[in-house]
N, C-alpha and C positions, 0 to 999 in steps of 0.2 A: 417265727415263734418268739414271743416276748421272753426276755431274760428271766430266769427263775429267781425269785426272791427267797432267800433263806431266812426262816423265822427261828431264832435261837432262844426263844423264851423258855422252852422246855428243856434246853440243854443244861447239863451240870456246869458248875464253875470251871471244872477241869476241861471239859470239852470245848468251852468257849475260849479258853486261853491256850489251847494247844497250837504249836507251830509244826505241822506235819513235815516229814521228810519228803523231798521232791526227787523221785528217781529219774534216771536218764530216760529221755523220751523213747517211745516205741512207735515211730511213724510208719505209716503205710504208704509206700512209694514204689512205683514200678522201677525195676533195675536199681534198687537202693543199695548203696554200699554203706553198711551200718557199722561204724567203728566208734560207738559212743558209750556202750554199756559193758564192755569187757566180757562179752560172751565168748565162748570158745569157738574158733572157726571150724572145728572138726565136730562131727556127730559123736554121740556117746557110743560106748561099746555096743556092738551088735547083740551081745548077750543080754543087754538091758531090755531091748524089745522082745527078745525071746522069752525072758523070764516073766515079763508082764503078760505076753500073749498066752503063756502057759497057765497063769493064774486065771485069765479070762476064759480059756478053753476048758480047763480041767477042774477049776475050783470056783467057777462063777457063782455057784449057789452059796458059797461061803461069804460072798460080799454082803449078804444080809446080816452077817455076824460082825461084831466089833473086831478090830485088828488086835494083835498082841500089844498090850498097853505099854510095855517097855521096849518094844522092838528088839527082843533078845537075840534073834538070828542076825540082824544087822550089827548089833553091838558086839556080838561074838566074832563076827568077821573082821570088824575094825580092831578089836582087841588083838586078834591073831596077827593082823597086818602090822601093828605097831608094837608087838610083843608086850602087851599089857594084860591086866586082869579085866574081866568084863565090868567089874564095879568101878573101873577108872574111865568108863566111857558113857557118854550121854548123847542122845540124839533128839532132834526137834525139827519143826517145820522151817527149814532154812536156817542159816546162821543168824538171821535177824531175830527170829523168835528166841533162839538160844541166848543171844546177847541181851534181849529184853529181860529174860529170866535171870541172867547174871546181874543186871542192874538192880533188880528187885531183891535178889538173894543176898548180895554182898555189899552193895553201895548205899543202901538205905540206912545211913548212919549220920552221926553228928558232923563228922569230918567230910571234906569234899573228896571227889574223885578227880584224879589228874589225867589229862590226855593232851596230845599235841594240838597246837592251834590250827595246823593244817593237816587234816586227816579225814577219816570217814565221817561224812556230815550227819550220820544218824546218831552219833554219840551225844551231841548236844540235845537232840530231840528226845532221846531216852531220858537224859538227865532232867529235862524240863517236865516230861510226862510223869516221872516218879517223884518230882520235887526234890531232886538231888542237886547240891551245889557242884558245878563243874568248873575246875580251874584249868584253863588251857595254857600249856607251856609252849612258849615260842620255839619253833625250830631254829637251828643255827642258820647262818647266812647261806650255807650251801644246801639247806633243806634237810640236813641230817638231824638225828635225835641225840641229845646229850644227856646221859643218865644223871650227871651231876646236877642238872637243872631241876630234877625231881626230888631233891632233898628237902622235903617239907611234909608236915603231918597230912595224912590222907586216909580215907577208908579203902582206897584201892587205886590202881593205875590201869588204864586200858590203852594199848598201842596196837595199831595195825602194822603187821610185819610180814612181807614188805608193806611199807606205808602206801596209802592211797591219798592223793593222786600222784605222789612223787615216784613210787616204785622202789624207793631206797630200802635197803635191808639193814636191820639192827643185828649186831652179832650176838651169838649165844653168851659170850663173855659179858656183854653189857646187860643182857637179860638176867643172867645169874647175879650180877651186881645189884640190879634193881630189887630182885627178890631178897637178897641178903640184907639190904639196907631198909627194907620195908617188910620185915618178917611177920608183922601183925596185920598186914594188908594183903588183899588178893591182887596178884599181878596177872591181868588178862592180856594174852597175846593173841590177837585176831589174825589168823593165818589164812585168809581167804585166797591168797595168791602164792603161798609158800611152795607149792609143787612146781612152780616155774623158776624158782631160785636155783642157781647152779651150785651143786654140791662140791665146790672146790674152795680150798682155803690154803694159801701159801703153796699152791701147786699140788696139793694132795686132797684126796676125798675127805669130806668132813660132813657132819650133820649140820643142817641149817634149821630144822624145825625144833621149836622149844618143847615138843613132846618128849624129846630125849632128856629133858631136865625135870620132868614131873616127879620121878622117883627120888630125885635129889633135893628138890625144893617143893615142900608141901603146900606152898601158897601160890604156885603158878598154875593157871588155868588156861588151856589152849583151845581156841575155837577154830574150826575149819568148815568148809562147805563143799557140796557136790556141784555147785553152780558153775564153777570156773574150770578147774582142771579135769573134771569128770563130765563136763558138757551136759549137766542136768539142771540148768537153771529153771526149766519148766516143771521139774518134779518137786522142788522145794524140800531139800534135805540138808540139815546142818548138824554138826556134832561138837562136843567138847570133851577134852581129855584132862584129867587131873586127879588129885588125891581123892580117895573114896569119900572122905568127909565133904569135899566140895561137890562131888557128884550127887551125894545124898541130899544136899541142900537144894540143888537144882531140881532133883526129882520131886522133892516135897513141894517146891514152888510150882512146878509143872502140874502136879496132881491136884493143886488147889485151883487151877484154871481149866485145864483140859487133860484128862487122864489118858486120852487116846490121840496123841499128836500126829503120828504117821499112819496113813492108810495102808492097806495090804499091798496095793500096787507100788507105792513108793518104797515100801520095805523090800519087796521082791526086786525091783529095778535097781535100787541102791546096793543091795547085797551082791547082785550080779556084777555090778560095776567094780566093787571092791575085789571080787575074785578074779577079774580079768586083768591081772597085773601087767601082762605083756602089752596089751592095747593101751593101757593107761601110760606106761612108761614111754611107749613109742610116740604117742600124740603129744605128750608134754615136751619131749625133746624136739619135735617138729615146731612147736610154738616157740621154744627157746631159739632155735635156728632162725626162724622167721623174724623174731624180735631183733636179733643181732643184725640181720640183713637190713631191716627197716631202719634201725638206728644209724647204721652206716650211710644209708641213702639220704636220710634227713640231714646228717652232719655234712654230707657232700653239698647240700643246698644251704649250708651255713646256719643250720638250726642248732641251737644249744640243747643237747639231749642229755638228760640225767641218766646215770647208769642203772637202768631199771632191772629189777629181778622179778617182775610180774609179767602178765600177758598184755601189757600196755606200755607205752612210752610217754614221758612227760617232756614236751619239747617247746622251746621258744623260737618263733620265727626270727629271722635276721633283723627285721625292723621292730619286733615286739608287738606287731598289730595282730594279736591272736584272734580277737573278735572279728576283725575284717576277713582274716583267712577262713575262719569257721563259716562266716556268712557266704563267702564266695564258693567254698566247697559245697555248701548246702544247695546252692543253685545248680550244681552239677550232680546232685543226688548222693553226695558223700557227707555222712554225718559224723562229726567228731565232737568231743566234749570240751566246752569252754566254761571256766569258772570265773565269774565276774566278782572276784574277791581280792582284797589287799594281798600283795606280794606274789600272787599267782595269776593275775589277770592277763599277763603277757604270755602265758603258757597254754598249750593245748594238751589234753590227754587223749591219746590215740590208741584205740584197741588194736592189737596185732591181729590182722585178718589173714585170709588165705594169701598165697603168693599172688593170685590174680587181683584180689582186692588191694593189696599193698602196692602192686604195680599201678593200678588205676589211681590210687592216692598220690603216689610220687609223680606220675605224669601230670596230674592236675596241679600239684604244687609247683612243679617245674614251669608249667605254662603261666601260672599266676606270677611267678617270680620274673619270668621273661617279660611279661606285659608290664610289670611295675618298672623294670629297668629300662624298657623302651620308652615308657612315659617320661621318665626322669631325663633321658637323653634327648 
C-alpha cells in the first residue's frame, strides 16, 4: 500500500501548526513486559466491574438517555472522600481534558504561564494549542523545583506533583509559598501520582496532597486522575478540586464545549472505585512497597535512582547509556520509557510493575551489565 499523502489545504491555520502530544506507545507483543506508561500493575476494584455490570443489566434501557451532565453522584462521593463541598469538585474525561479546560479558563491572558522545564510534556502542547506563552523554569541540578525561581509575573503556574518524569515531590510548604507570592494567579498542582506518595514527614503522618490547602488558598487548583492509583486508565476520568469560583469557571468552559463529559458507565465505575477505600489503600501500599524494592535492586546495579514518590522510578544506568539499555530491553520484550531530551537523556523512566515483572526487568538488566563487563575485560 502506498504511503497516504495528507492534503492540508482545508485545514485551519491552527490545525496546520499544532505539535500534538506523543503518548507512550501501546505495543502489541506476546509476553510483553510493559513498563513505559505508568499504568497500575493491579486491576481496579472488583466493585467497578460490578457497578458497570449492574448498569448494563438493570438500566441498559437508560443508555438511550443522556448521562447526568455534572456527574453529581461521582462529585458527591469525591467531596465526601476529601471532606469538601460538592461545589469544590469538578470532573471530566481524564485529567487531560480537565487540564485543557484549565488552560482555556485561567491562562488565556496577557501574561505567560510558568511550568518546570522538565515535566509533563502535554503542558507545552496545551500552551501552543491555545496560543498561550509558556515560560519553562529550569529544575535545580538535583531535578528539584525551587519556588524562588518562579518569582516573576504570570497568569498562572502549573506543576506536576510528584513531578514527571522525575517522581520528586514538592512540599506543601513550598506550594503554599507559591500561592501566597502569586495571589492573583491560579496555581495548578497536577497530582496524577499523589496517591503513591508516602504520607510521612519528619517521622510523623502528614498530608501530601494540596487538596488540604484549597480552603486556605483560594487560588490553588488541584487536578487528579483515576488512571493511575485507581487502575482506570481505560475509563478516562479526571477531576479538579478548588475554590467554588474556580470550579464554576471550569464548568462554564466545559459546558461551552461538551455539556455531557462522562458517560453513565464511567460515572458508575468511578463512583464505585471511590467508595472502595479498603481496596484502594491496599493496592497503593503494594505499589509503594514494590517501588522501594525496585529502587533498591536498581541501586544494587549501580543505577542512580531518584527518590520517587510516584508509581515509577527515574534511573540512570551506571554508564549513562539509557538509550542503549532501552533498546536492549526492547529486544527481550521489556518496554521502558526513554526521553531523548537535554539533561535527562541518560535516564530511564521505569513503571513499577508486578513483583514478577520487576524480577524479569532486574534479571535482564543484570545480564546486560554482566555482558558489558565481560566485553570490557
